[in-house]
N, CA, C and O atoms as a MOPAC input file, in Angstrom:
PM7 MOZYME 1SCF
protein

 N    -48.34700 1   -29.04000 1    36.50300 1
 C    -49.03600 1   -29.77400 1    35.27800 1
 C    -50.29100 1   -30.47000 1    35.92300 1
 O    -50.30800 1   -31.19700 1    36.91700 1
 N    -51.21600 1   -30.12000 1    35.21600 1
 C    -52.57700 1   -31.35200 1    36.11000 1
 C    -52.53700 1   -32.63400 1    35.10100 1
 O    -52.34200 1   -32.55900 1    33.88800 1
 N    -52.74000 1   -33.71600 1    35.78400 1
 C    -52.95100 1   -34.99300 1    34.83200 1
 C    -54.17100 1   -35.68500 1    34.92400 1
 O    -54.41200 1   -36.27400 1    35.97700 1
 N    -54.81500 1   -35.70900 1    34.19000 1
 C    -56.20300 1   -36.52600 1    34.43000 1
 C    -56.07200 1   -37.89100 1    34.78700 1
 O    -55.23400 1   -38.64900 1    34.29900 1
 N    -56.98300 1   -38.22100 1    35.72000 1
 C    -56.73800 1   -39.04200 1    36.56300 1
 C    -57.14400 1   -40.59000 1    35.98000 1
 O    -57.81000 1   -40.56500 1    34.94500 1
 N    -56.90500 1   -41.57300 1    36.38000 1
 C    -57.35600 1   -42.55400 1    35.40100 1
 C    -59.25700 1   -42.82900 1    35.67700 1
 O    -60.05900 1   -43.40100 1    34.93800 1
 N    -59.44100 1   -42.26700 1    36.80900 1
 C    -61.00300 1   -42.65000 1    37.31700 1
 C    -61.96700 1   -41.89500 1    36.05800 1
 O    -62.90000 1   -42.34300 1    35.39000 1
 N    -61.26900 1   -40.51400 1    36.06900 1
 C    -61.82300 1   -39.74500 1    35.13600 1
 C    -61.80000 1   -40.19200 1    33.64400 1
 O    -62.62400 1   -39.86400 1    32.79000 1
 N    -60.55600 1   -41.11300 1    33.45300 1
 C    -60.54000 1   -41.59800 1    31.86000 1
 C    -61.59800 1   -42.47700 1    31.99200 1
 O    -62.49100 1   -42.48400 1    31.14500 1
 N    -61.61400 1   -43.21500 1    32.94100 1
 C    -62.90400 1   -44.51400 1    33.08000 1
 C    -64.16800 1   -44.15000 1    32.71000 1
 O    -64.99900 1   -44.65600 1    31.95600 1
 N    -64.14400 1   -43.14600 1    33.41000 1
 C    -66.00900 1   -42.01600 1    33.63500 1
 C    -66.08500 1   -42.22900 1    32.01600 1
 O    -66.67600 1   -43.09500 1    31.37200 1
 N    -65.25400 1   -41.10200 1    31.57400 1
 C    -65.53200 1   -40.71900 1    30.25500 1
 C    -65.67000 1   -41.87900 1    29.13500 1
 O    -66.50400 1   -41.80100 1    28.23400 1
 N    -64.82600 1   -42.89700 1    29.27000 1
 C    -65.26900 1   -44.20500 1    28.32000 1
 C    -66.57400 1   -44.67000 1    28.62700 1
 O    -67.44900 1   -44.76100 1    27.76600 1
 N    -66.74300 1   -44.97600 1    29.85000 1
 C    -67.82900 1   -45.36700 1    30.19400 1
 C    -69.18100 1   -44.82900 1    29.67500 1
 O    -70.19500 1   -45.52400 1    29.61900 1
 N    -69.10400 1   -43.33900 1    29.24400 1
 C    -70.13700 1   -42.83500 1    28.83900 1
 C    -70.44300 1   -42.89200 1    27.40200 1
 O    -71.35800 1   -42.27200 1    26.85900 1
 N    -69.50500 1   -43.78100 1    26.75400 1
 C    -69.26800 1   -43.75800 1    25.12200 1
 C    -69.33700 1   -45.26100 1    25.05500 1
 O    -69.61300 1   -45.57000 1    23.89600 1
 N    -69.23300 1   -46.06500 1    25.63600 1
 C    -69.32100 1   -47.79800 1    25.20100 1
 C    -70.32200 1   -48.17900 1    25.71200 1
 O    -70.89800 1   -47.62900 1    26.65100 1
 N    -70.63300 1   -49.12900 1    25.17200 1
 C    -71.81600 1   -50.15000 1    25.70000 1
 C    -71.36600 1   -50.78300 1    27.07300 1
 O    -70.15400 1   -50.57700 1    27.13300 1
 N    -71.73300 1   -51.38700 1    28.08700 1
 C    -71.55200 1   -52.03900 1    28.96800 1
 C    -72.65300 1   -53.19200 1    29.29400 1
 O    -73.86000 1   -52.95700 1    29.35900 1
 N    -72.21200 1   -54.15300 1    29.44100 1
 C    -73.45500 1   -55.49100 1    29.50100 1
 C    -73.16300 1   -56.21000 1    31.11300 1
 O    -72.19100 1   -55.87800 1    31.79200 1
 N    -74.05400 1   -57.10400 1    31.50400 1
 C    -73.69700 1   -57.49000 1    33.02200 1
 C    -73.37200 1   -58.77600 1    32.63200 1
 O    -73.50800 1   -59.27000 1    31.51200 1
 N    -72.82500 1   -59.40300 1    33.88400 1
 C    -72.35000 1   -60.64800 1    33.46500 1
 C    -73.40300 1   -61.69400 1    33.22800 1
 O    -73.08700 1   -62.70400 1    32.59700 1
 N    -74.60500 1   -61.54200 1    33.67100 1
 C    -75.91400 1   -62.31200 1    33.21400 1
 C    -76.17600 1   -62.02500 1    31.79900 1
 O    -76.77100 1   -62.96000 1    31.26300 1
 N    -75.94000 1   -61.08800 1    31.05800 1
 C    -75.91500 1   -60.84700 1    29.75000 1
 C    -74.71500 1   -61.51400 1    28.90000 1
 O    -74.74700 1   -61.69500 1    27.68200 1
 N    -73.74500 1   -61.81500 1    29.68800 1
 C    -72.66800 1   -61.90800 1    29.30200 1
 C    -72.25000 1   -63.59200 1    29.13300 1
 O    -71.45800 1   -64.08400 1    28.32900 1
 N    -73.06500 1   -64.26500 1    30.17200 1
 C    -72.59500 1   -65.79300 1    30.01900 1
 C    -73.31400 1   -66.45500 1    29.24600 1
 O    -72.90200 1   -67.60400 1    29.08600 1
 N    -74.56200 1   -66.10200 1    28.49700 1
 C    -75.00300 1   -66.96700 1    27.37100 1
 C    -74.09900 1   -66.78700 1    26.00900 1
 O    -74.04900 1   -67.55700 1    25.05000 1
 N    -73.39800 1   -65.54600 1    26.20100 1
 C    -72.68900 1   -65.23400 1    24.50800 1
 C    -71.48600 1   -66.06600 1    24.62000 1
 O    -70.69000 1   -66.02700 1    23.68300 1
 N    -71.20200 1   -66.92600 1    25.78500 1
 C    -70.08700 1   -67.94300 1    25.57200 1
 C    -69.83400 1   -68.89200 1    24.50800 1
 O    -68.82100 1   -69.31700 1    23.95200 1
 N    -71.72500 1   -69.18700 1    24.34800 1
 C    -71.70400 1   -70.10500 1    23.20800 1
 C    -72.58600 1   -69.77500 1    22.23300 1
 O    -73.46100 1   -70.45100 1    21.69100 1
 N    -72.16200 1   -68.38000 1    22.04200 1
 C    -73.01800 1   -67.64300 1    20.59100 1
 C    -71.68900 1   -67.52200 1    19.67500 1
 O    -70.67500 1   -66.85600 1    19.88500 1
 N    -72.02900 1   -68.42900 1    18.52300 1
 C    -70.70300 1   -68.06800 1    17.54300 1
 C    -70.49900 1   -66.50400 1    16.91900 1
 O    -69.61800 1   -66.11300 1    16.15300 1
 N    -71.36200 1   -65.92500 1    17.37700 1
 C    -71.23400 1   -64.44100 1    16.78900 1
 C    -70.83300 1   -63.16400 1    17.79000 1
 O    -70.90300 1   -61.96000 1    17.54600 1
 N    -70.39200 1   -63.84400 1    18.99600 1
 C    -69.39800 1   -63.18100 1    19.74400 1
 C    -68.37600 1   -63.84100 1    20.06300 1
 O    -68.21300 1   -65.04800 1    19.88500 1
 N    -67.51300 1   -62.96100 1    20.62900 1
 C    -65.89600 1   -63.41700 1    20.92100 1
 C    -66.02900 1   -62.92300 1    22.10200 1
 O    -66.76800 1   -61.93900 1    22.15000 1
 N    -65.44500 1   -63.35700 1    23.33700 1
 C    -65.52100 1   -62.80000 1    24.31500 1
 C    -63.99500 1   -62.69400 1    24.66300 1
 O    -63.38500 1   -63.76000 1    24.57600 1
 N    -63.24100 1   -61.54100 1    25.05800 1
 C    -61.72900 1   -61.05300 1    24.88900 1
 C    -61.43900 1   -61.02000 1    26.61600 1
 O    -62.10200 1   -60.34300 1    27.40200 1
 N    -60.47500 1   -61.77200 1    26.93000 1
 C    -59.88900 1   -61.39300 1    28.27000 1
 C    -58.31300 1   -60.47400 1    28.07500 1
 O    -57.19800 1   -60.95000 1    27.86200 1
 N    -58.62500 1   -59.34000 1    28.20300 1
 C    -57.49400 1   -58.74700 1    28.38400 1
 C    -56.44500 1   -58.60000 1    29.51000 1
 O    -55.48500 1   -57.83100 1    29.44500 1
 N    -56.71000 1   -59.36900 1    30.49100 1
 C    -55.74400 1   -59.61000 1    31.44900 1
 C    -54.35100 1   -60.08000 1    31.33900 1
 O    -54.04500 1   -60.72900 1    30.33900 1
 N    -53.48800 1   -59.83700 1    32.22500 1
 C    -52.14100 1   -60.23000 1    32.25900 1
 C    -52.23800 1   -61.88700 1    32.11400 1
 O    -53.27400 1   -62.41500 1    32.51700 1
 N    -51.32700 1   -62.60900 1    31.62500 1
 C    -51.21000 1   -63.99400 1    31.85800 1
 C    -50.92600 1   -64.41300 1    33.26300 1
 O    -51.19400 1   -65.56200 1    33.61500 1
 N    -50.47100 1   -63.66800 1    33.97400 1
 C    -50.30600 1   -64.10400 1    35.54700 1
 C    -51.84500 1   -64.02800 1    36.17900 1
 O    -52.22100 1   -64.85100 1    37.01300 1
 N    -52.48600 1   -63.21700 1    35.81200 1
 C    -53.96000 1   -63.13000 1    36.53600 1
 C    -54.50400 1   -64.43300 1    35.81700 1
 O    -55.09300 1   -65.20100 1    36.57800 1
 N    -54.43600 1   -64.73600 1    34.78700 1
 C    -55.13100 1   -65.98900 1    33.97800 1
 C    -55.02000 1   -67.13400 1    34.74200 1
 O    -55.90700 1   -67.86700 1    35.18000 1
 N    -53.41900 1   -67.21500 1    34.88200 1
 C    -52.92300 1   -68.37200 1    35.42800 1
 C    -53.19000 1   -68.53700 1    37.29000 1
 O    -52.90000 1   -69.55500 1    37.91900 1
 N    -53.67500 1   -67.53000 1    37.77700 1
 C    -53.94700 1   -67.19200 1    39.13000 1
 C    -55.60400 1   -67.49400 1    39.47700 1
 O    -56.12900 1   -68.26000 1    40.28400 1
 N    -56.14100 1   -66.58300 1    38.54200 1
 C    -57.69300 1   -66.83800 1    38.75600 1
 C    -58.56700 1   -67.97100 1    37.72400 1
 O    -59.68500 1   -68.28400 1    38.13300 1
 N    -58.22400 1   -68.41800 1    36.77400 1
 C    -58.75400 1   -68.77000 1    35.57500 1
 C    -59.28800 1   -67.93800 1    34.44000 1
 O    -58.82900 1   -66.80300 1    34.30600 1
 N    -59.95200 1   -68.25600 1    33.84000 1
 C    -60.65000 1   -67.42600 1    32.80600 1
 C    -61.83800 1   -67.73300 1    32.45900 1
 O    -62.23700 1   -68.83800 1    32.82700 1
 N    -62.73000 1   -66.89600 1    31.68100 1
 C    -63.82100 1   -67.21900 1    31.10300 1
 C    -63.66900 1   -68.60500 1    29.84000 1
 O    -63.09900 1   -68.53000 1    28.75100 1
 N    -64.32400 1   -69.70900 1    30.38900 1
 C    -64.10800 1   -70.97000 1    29.06000 1
 C    -64.43500 1   -70.27700 1    27.59400 1
 O    -65.49400 1   -69.75400 1    27.24800 1
 N    -63.15200 1   -70.43600 1    26.79600 1
 C    -63.34700 1   -70.05200 1    25.41300 1
 C    -63.19400 1   -68.70000 1    24.98900 1
 O    -63.43800 1   -68.43500 1    23.81200 1
 N    -62.74100 1   -67.59400 1    25.95800 1
 C    -62.49300 1   -66.51500 1    25.95500 1
 C    -61.35700 1   -66.74900 1    25.28600 1
 O    -60.61400 1   -67.70600 1    25.50200 1
 N    -61.11100 1   -65.51100 1    24.09800 1
 C    -59.56500 1   -65.09900 1    23.65900 1
 C    -59.08300 1   -64.17100 1    24.17500 1
 O    -59.70600 1   -63.12000 1    24.32300 1
 N    -57.47700 1   -64.39900 1    24.69200 1
 C    -56.69600 1   -63.81300 1    25.35200 1
 C    -56.30500 1   -62.80500 1    24.21400 1
 O    -56.14100 1   -63.15800 1    23.04600 1
 N    -56.15900 1   -61.38300 1    24.71500 1
 C    -55.42200 1   -60.41500 1    24.02900 1
 C    -54.83000 1   -59.52500 1    25.19900 1
 O    -55.72200 1   -59.02900 1    25.88800 1
 N    -53.65100 1   -59.23100 1    25.55800 1
 C    -53.25900 1   -58.79400 1    26.39500 1
 C    -53.26900 1   -57.25700 1    26.10300 1
 O    -53.01800 1   -56.66600 1    25.05200 1
 N    -53.64700 1   -56.75700 1    27.39100 1
 C    -54.25000 1   -55.11900 1    26.85700 1
 C    -52.86200 1   -54.15400 1    26.02200 1
 O    -52.96100 1   -53.20000 1    25.24900 1
 N    -51.63600 1   -54.84700 1    26.54200 1
 C    -50.61400 1   -54.11800 1    25.84000 1
 C    -50.49000 1   -54.12600 1    24.25900 1
 O    -50.03000 1   -53.25400 1    23.52200 1
 N    -50.92800 1   -55.12100 1    24.01200 1
 C    -51.16900 1   -55.75900 1    22.54900 1
 C    -52.23800 1   -55.48500 1    21.53500 1
 O    -52.17700 1   -55.49700 1    20.30500 1
 N    -53.47600 1   -55.17500 1    22.55100 1
 C    -54.66400 1   -55.11600 1    21.96200 1
 C    -54.78700 1   -54.33700 1    20.60100 1
 O    -55.30300 1   -54.77200 1    19.57100 1
 N    -54.18000 1   -53.02800 1    20.80600 1
 C    -54.49700 1   -51.97200 1    19.55700 1
 C    -53.52600 1   -52.58800 1    18.41000 1
 O    -53.89300 1   -52.49400 1    17.23800 1
 N    -52.39000 1   -53.16800 1    18.70200 1
 C    -51.79000 1   -53.78600 1    17.57300 1
 C    -52.31500 1   -55.15200 1    16.90500 1
 O    -51.93800 1   -55.51700 1    15.79100 1
 N    -53.11100 1   -55.77800 1    17.60300 1
 C    -53.79000 1   -57.03600 1    16.98500 1
 C    -55.26800 1   -56.74800 1    16.50600 1
 O    -55.98700 1   -57.55900 1    15.92200 1
 N    -55.61100 1   -55.39200 1    16.87200 1
 C    -56.86300 1   -55.05000 1    16.12600 1
 C    -56.54800 1   -54.44400 1    14.47900 1
 O    -57.06600 1   -54.81900 1    13.42700 1
 N    -55.65700 1   -53.53600 1    14.67600 1
 C    -55.34600 1   -52.89000 1    13.40600 1
 C    -54.66000 1   -53.83500 1    12.16200 1
 O    -53.53400 1   -54.31600 1    12.03200 1
 N    -55.58900 1   -53.85800 1    11.51600 1
 C    -55.11100 1   -54.52900 1    10.01200 1
 C    -53.73300 1   -54.48000 1     9.30600 1
 O    -53.15900 1   -55.30700 1     8.59800 1
 N    -53.35800 1   -53.13200 1     9.76800 1
 C    -52.31700 1   -52.76100 1     9.06300 1
 C    -51.16100 1   -52.58200 1     9.80200 1
 O    -50.32000 1   -51.70700 1     9.59900 1
 N    -51.12800 1   -53.70400 1    10.94300 1
 C    -50.01700 1   -53.66300 1    11.93200 1
 C    -49.34600 1   -55.20500 1    11.61000 1
 O    -50.01100 1   -56.21300 1    11.37400 1
 N    -48.00100 1   -55.13100 1    11.65500 1
 C    -47.31600 1   -56.45300 1    11.31500 1
 C    -47.90000 1   -57.68100 1    12.55100 1
 O    -47.64000 1   -58.87800 1    12.42400 1
 N    -48.73400 1   -57.10500 1    13.75200 1
 C    -48.90300 1   -58.21700 1    15.18700 1
 C    -50.60800 1   -58.37200 1    14.65200 1
 O    -51.19700 1   -58.83400 1    15.62900 1
 N    -51.48500 1   -58.19400 1    13.64700 1
 C    -52.97600 1   -58.19200 1    13.30800 1
 C    -53.01400 1   -59.60900 1    13.88000 1
 O    -52.08600 1   -60.40400 1    13.73400 1
 N    -54.13600 1   -59.87300 1    14.53700 1
 C    -54.72200 1   -61.02400 1    14.51100 1
 C    -56.11600 1   -61.03000 1    13.58000 1
 O    -56.87100 1   -60.06000 1    13.51500 1
 N    -56.29400 1   -62.11100 1    12.97400 1
 C    -57.63900 1   -62.19500 1    12.10200 1
 C    -58.91500 1   -62.44700 1    12.88000 1
 O    -60.04100 1   -62.41600 1    12.38500 1
 N    -58.62800 1   -62.69700 1    14.13600 1
 C    -60.00900 1   -63.08300 1    14.59700 1
 C    -60.79800 1   -61.23700 1    14.67700 1
 O    -62.01400 1   -61.06000 1    14.60500 1
 N    -59.84200 1   -60.16300 1    14.82300 1
 C    -60.75500 1   -58.91200 1    14.95400 1
 C    -60.95100 1   -59.04800 1    13.61000 1
 O    -62.04700 1   -58.53100 1    13.39800 1
 N    -60.61300 1   -59.35300 1    12.84400 1
 C    -61.56900 1   -58.94300 1    11.21800 1
 C    -62.63800 1   -60.01100 1    11.09900 1
 O    -62.79600 1   -60.37400 1     9.93300 1
 N    -63.32400 1   -60.54200 1    11.88500 1
 C    -64.22700 1   -61.81000 1    11.42300 1
 C    -65.54600 1   -61.08300 1    11.77500 1
 O    -66.44800 1   -61.83700 1    12.14300 1
 N    -65.84600 1   -59.70200 1    11.73200 1
 C    -67.08400 1   -59.12800 1    11.65500 1
 C    -68.05900 1   -59.58400 1    13.04100 1
 O    -69.21200 1   -59.15400 1    13.04600 1
 N    -67.57500 1   -60.49900 1    14.27700 1
 C    -68.07700 1   -60.73500 1    15.02400 1
 C    -68.23000 1   -59.53300 1    16.43400 1
 O    -67.39400 1   -58.64900 1    16.62100 1
 N    -69.18400 1   -59.69400 1    17.11800 1
 C    -69.06000 1   -58.64400 1    18.33500 1
 C    -68.17200 1   -59.20600 1    19.26200 1
 O    -67.90600 1   -60.37900 1    19.52500 1
 N    -67.66500 1   -57.87900 1    19.81200 1
 C    -66.32000 1   -58.42200 1    20.72900 1
 C    -66.85800 1   -57.86900 1    22.20000 1
 O    -67.21900 1   -56.70200 1    22.35400 1
 N    -66.86500 1   -58.81600 1    23.21200 1
 C    -66.98300 1   -58.55500 1    24.37700 1
 C    -65.63600 1   -58.45900 1    25.59600 1
 O    -65.04100 1   -59.48000 1    25.93900 1
 N    -65.30500 1   -57.14200 1    26.13100 1
 C    -63.95400 1   -57.47600 1    26.51400 1
 C    -64.26800 1   -57.54000 1    28.07300 1
 O    -65.41600 1   -57.50300 1    28.51400 1
 N    -63.24300 1   -57.63100 1    28.77900 1
 C    -63.04800 1   -58.15600 1    30.11700 1
 C    -61.51900 1   -58.05000 1    30.92600 1
 O    -60.44400 1   -58.57600 1    30.63700 1
 N    -61.89900 1   -57.14100 1    32.05800 1
 C    -60.44400 1   -57.42700 1    32.77200 1
 C    -60.81400 1   -57.76700 1    34.19700 1
 O    -61.86400 1   -58.38700 1    34.36600 1
 N    -60.26800 1   -57.52200 1    34.97200 1
 C    -60.55100 1   -57.65100 1    36.58500 1
 C    -61.41100 1   -57.06000 1    36.93500 1
 O    -62.30000 1   -57.66700 1    37.53200 1
 N    -61.53200 1   -55.69400 1    36.73400 1
 C    -62.72600 1   -55.34700 1    37.75900 1
 C    -63.69700 1   -54.33100 1    36.58200 1
 O    -64.78500 1   -53.82600 1    36.85800 1
 N    -63.07300 1   -54.22400 1    35.42900 1
 C    -64.13400 1   -53.56100 1    34.63800 1
 C    -63.43500 1   -52.14000 1    34.01500 1
 O    -63.99100 1   -51.40200 1    33.20200 1
 N    -62.02000 1   -51.92600 1    34.61800 1
 C    -61.78800 1   -50.22300 1    34.53600 1
 C    -60.75800 1   -50.44800 1    33.17500 1
 O    -61.04200 1   -49.79700 1    32.16900 1
 N    -59.71300 1   -51.25000 1    33.13800 1
 C    -58.85800 1   -51.61200 1    31.76300 1
 C    -59.82700 1   -51.78100 1    30.76700 1
 O    -59.94900 1   -50.97800 1    29.84200 1
 N    -60.59900 1   -52.88600 1    30.91300 1
 C    -61.96600 1   -53.09200 1    29.79100 1
 C    -62.60300 1   -52.09600 1    29.09800 1
 O    -62.86100 1   -52.06800 1    27.89500 1
 N    -62.87900 1   -51.13500 1    30.09200 1
 C    -63.63500 1   -49.93400 1    29.68400 1
 C    -62.42300 1   -49.03800 1    28.96600 1
 O    -62.94700 1   -48.38800 1    28.06100 1
 N    -61.19500 1   -48.80700 1    29.03100 1
 C    -60.51000 1   -48.16000 1    28.27700 1
 C    -60.30100 1   -48.82200 1    27.18300 1
 O    -60.41900 1   -48.16500 1    26.14900 1
 N    -59.90800 1   -50.39200 1    27.04400 1
 C    -59.82600 1   -50.86400 1    25.97400 1
 C    -60.82600 1   -50.93400 1    24.89400 1
 O    -60.53900 1   -50.83400 1    23.70100 1
 N    -62.15300 1   -51.13300 1    25.42000 1
 C    -63.14500 1   -50.93200 1    24.87100 1
 C    -63.27700 1   -49.94000 1    23.94800 1
 O    -63.48500 1   -50.17900 1    22.75900 1
 N    -63.12300 1   -48.33900 1    24.61400 1
 C    -63.20600 1   -47.18300 1    24.15500 1
 C    -62.02300 1   -47.21200 1    22.94600 1
 O    -62.30000 1   -46.95400 1    21.77400 1
 N    -60.87000 1   -47.51200 1    23.33800 1
 C    -59.83600 1   -47.74900 1    22.35900 1
 C    -59.97500 1   -48.25200 1    20.96300 1
 O    -59.66400 1   -47.63400 1    19.94600 1
 N    -60.54700 1   -49.61000 1    21.05000 1
 C    -60.91800 1   -50.26600 1    19.87500 1
 C    -62.06800 1   -49.37200 1    19.27600 1
 O    -61.83500 1   -48.93300 1    18.15000 1
 N    -63.01900 1   -49.10500 1    19.73000 1
 C    -64.16800 1   -48.43400 1    19.41900 1
 C    -63.61300 1   -47.06800 1    18.28200 1
 O    -64.00200 1   -46.64400 1    17.19400 1
 N    -62.62100 1   -46.75000 1    19.15100 1
 C    -62.33800 1   -45.13000 1    18.50300 1
 C    -61.74200 1   -45.69600 1    17.09100 1
 O    -62.11300 1   -45.07800 1    16.09300 1
 N    -60.81800 1   -46.85300 1    16.88200 1
 C    -60.46800 1   -47.56100 1    15.63700 1
 C    -61.09400 1   -47.78100 1    14.83700 1
 O    -60.61200 1   -47.90300 1    13.71100 1
 N    -62.42800 1   -47.92500 1    15.06500 1
 C    -63.27400 1   -48.60700 1    14.26500 1
 C    -64.02400 1   -49.93000 1    14.43200 1
 O    -64.96600 1   -50.18900 1    13.68300 1
 N    -63.68700 1   -50.65800 1    15.26000 1
 C    -63.97800 1   -52.12200 1    15.51900 1
 C    -65.34600 1   -52.06400 1    16.13500 1
 O    -65.60000 1   -51.32700 1    17.08800 1
 N    -66.22300 1   -52.86100 1    15.56300 1
 C    -67.73600 1   -52.56600 1    16.00200 1
 C    -68.14800 1   -53.93400 1    15.53300 1
 O    -67.51300 1   -54.63500 1    14.74500 1
 N    -69.23100 1   -54.21100 1    16.08400 1
 C    -69.65000 1   -53.78200 1    17.61900 1
 C    -68.96800 1   -54.27500 1    18.76800 1
 O    -68.70600 1   -55.47500 1    18.84900 1
 N    -68.68500 1   -53.55400 1    19.57300 1
 C    -67.87800 1   -53.61500 1    20.97900 1
 C    -68.68400 1   -53.30700 1    22.29900 1
 O    -69.53900 1   -52.46100 1    22.55900 1
 N    -68.04100 1   -54.39900 1    23.10000 1
 C    -68.62800 1   -53.79300 1    24.63200 1
 C    -67.97000 1   -54.46700 1    25.76700 1
 O    -67.00900 1   -55.17000 1    25.45600 1
 N    -68.28500 1   -54.40200 1    27.03700 1
 C    -67.46900 1   -54.83900 1    28.03200 1
 C    -68.24400 1   -55.29300 1    29.20800 1
 O    -69.34600 1   -54.77700 1    29.39600 1
 N    -67.76400 1   -56.27100 1    30.09200 1
 C    -68.74300 1   -56.51000 1    30.98200 1
 C    -68.23100 1   -55.92900 1    32.48500 1
 O    -67.12800 1   -55.91100 1    33.03000 1
 N    -69.60300 1   -55.45400 1    32.89400 1
 C    -69.51300 1   -54.81000 1    33.96500 1
 C    -69.08500 1   -55.36200 1    35.18800 1
 O    -69.75900 1   -56.25700 1    35.69800 1
 N    -67.71300 1   -54.81600 1    35.91300 1
 C    -67.33800 1   -55.52000 1    37.16400 1
 C    -66.41100 1   -56.61400 1    36.65500 1
 O    -66.01500 1   -57.41200 1    37.50500 1
 N    -66.05000 1   -56.75600 1    35.54500 1
 C    -64.93500 1   -57.56200 1    35.01900 1
 C    -65.19200 1   -58.94000 1    35.52800 1
 O    -66.29700 1   -59.48100 1    35.48900 1
 N    -64.02200 1   -59.51400 1    36.04600 1
 C    -64.06500 1   -61.04000 1    35.96200 1
 C    -64.28800 1   -61.20500 1    37.23900 1
 O    -64.97500 1   -62.16900 1    37.57200 1
 N    -63.74500 1   -60.27800 1    38.28200 1
 C    -64.61300 1   -59.94500 1    39.48400 1
 C    -65.69900 1   -60.67500 1    40.13100 1
 O    -65.84800 1   -61.51100 1    41.02200 1
 N    -66.59800 1   -59.80100 1    39.05600 1
 C    -67.73100 1   -59.84700 1    39.13900 1
 C    -68.41900 1   -61.03700 1    38.57500 1
 O    -69.51500 1   -61.39000 1    39.00800 1
 N    -67.74800 1   -61.72100 1    37.53300 1
 C    -67.80100 1   -63.13200 1    36.83000 1
 C    -67.60400 1   -64.14000 1    38.17200 1
 O    -68.37700 1   -65.09600 1    38.23800 1
 N    -66.80900 1   -64.00500 1    39.02400 1
 C    -66.37500 1   -64.79800 1    39.99100 1
 C    -67.74700 1   -65.02600 1    41.02100 1
 O    -68.39000 1   -66.05700 1    41.22000 1
 N    -67.92400 1   -63.67100 1    41.58000 1
 C    -68.77200 1   -63.55100 1    42.37400 1
 C    -70.34000 1   -63.89900 1    41.76600 1
 O    -71.19400 1   -63.97600 1    42.64900 1
 N    -70.74900 1   -64.08800 1    40.56000 1
 C    -71.69000 1   -64.58500 1    39.93200 1
 C    -71.48700 1   -66.36600 1    39.91200 1
 O    -72.34300 1   -67.11200 1    39.43600 1
 N    -70.69700 1   -66.65900 1    40.28600 1
 C    -70.46300 1   -68.38800 1    39.79900 1
 C    -70.56900 1   -68.56400 1    39.00000 1
 O    -71.18800 1   -69.61900 1    38.86200 1
 N    -70.24000 1   -67.99500 1    37.89700 1
 C    -70.18700 1   -67.96000 1    36.58200 1
 C    -68.94700 1   -69.24200 1    36.14600 1
 O    -68.07900 1   -69.68000 1    36.90100 1
 N    -69.18200 1   -69.61200 1    34.81100 1
 C    -68.13300 1   -70.87100 1    34.84700 1
 C    -67.17800 1   -70.30900 1    34.58800 1
 O    -67.19200 1   -69.25900 1    33.94600 1
 N    -65.78400 1   -71.04700 1    35.16000 1
 C    -64.18700 1   -70.31800 1    35.08100 1
 C    -63.39500 1   -71.64700 1    34.36600 1
 O    -63.77900 1   -72.74100 1    34.78100 1
 N    -62.67300 1   -71.65200 1    33.66600 1
 C    -61.57700 1   -72.23100 1    33.04900 1
 C    -60.32500 1   -71.98000 1    33.15200 1
 O    -60.14500 1   -70.81200 1    33.49800 1
 N    -59.40700 1   -72.54700 1    33.00700 1
 C    -57.82700 1   -72.41500 1    32.83500 1
 C    -57.78600 1   -71.84400 1    32.00600 1
 O    -58.69000 1   -71.87100 1    31.17100 1
 N    -56.51900 1   -70.94500 1    31.86700 1
 C    -55.89300 1   -70.33600 1    30.79100 1
 C    -55.21700 1   -71.58300 1    29.86300 1
 O    -54.33400 1   -72.22200 1    30.43500 1
 N    -55.60900 1   -72.04000 1    28.27500 1
 C    -55.41700 1   -72.95800 1    27.44700 1
 C    -53.65700 1   -73.01400 1    27.61100 1
 O    -53.15400 1   -71.90100 1    27.76700 1
 N    -52.96800 1   -73.85000 1    27.59500 1
 C    -51.64600 1   -73.75100 1    27.53200 1
 C    -51.31000 1   -73.94500 1    26.09600 1
 O    -52.03100 1   -74.67200 1    25.41300 1
 N    -50.22000 1   -73.32100 1    25.55900 1
 C    -49.78800 1   -73.16600 1    24.16600 1
 C    -48.66600 1   -74.53500 1    24.26000 1
 O    -47.74200 1   -74.94500 1    24.96300 1
 N    -49.54900 1   -74.95300 1    22.88400 1
 C    -48.83800 1   -76.06800 1    22.25800 1
 C    -47.36500 1   -76.16300 1    21.58100 1
 O    -46.96200 1   -75.40500 1    20.69800 1
 N    -46.66800 1   -77.18700 1    22.13400 1
 C    -45.12700 1   -77.27500 1    21.81700 1
 C    -44.56800 1   -77.98100 1    20.56900 1
 O    -43.35400 1   -78.01800 1    20.37300 1

């Protein structure tokens, strides 16, 4: 049985989604018409930080949070804003962007090179917000 490799899946997703650079993404942090979405695991956020003001949507819950019929739906995904996804290197966010685009969420894009590229560009980094008790 042949298995389609993840690299092939990422390449296919990249052919169908919009990708923006870190330089294009930085001004979007302060743009009320955009939501930057971090799909990394909480351990990654705790270790490396995140884009200040980004909304955290764990990759494993993303489709459930986007679907308005899901009991897990998050209202932010019905806001009509442009969603900018990122992960560590851009592979998970490419797949996530393709998945939510296929679900009908629009407009969407992802950051080329992910948070790794963000850090290399010395772009602003904040801590993961702690949940209120």
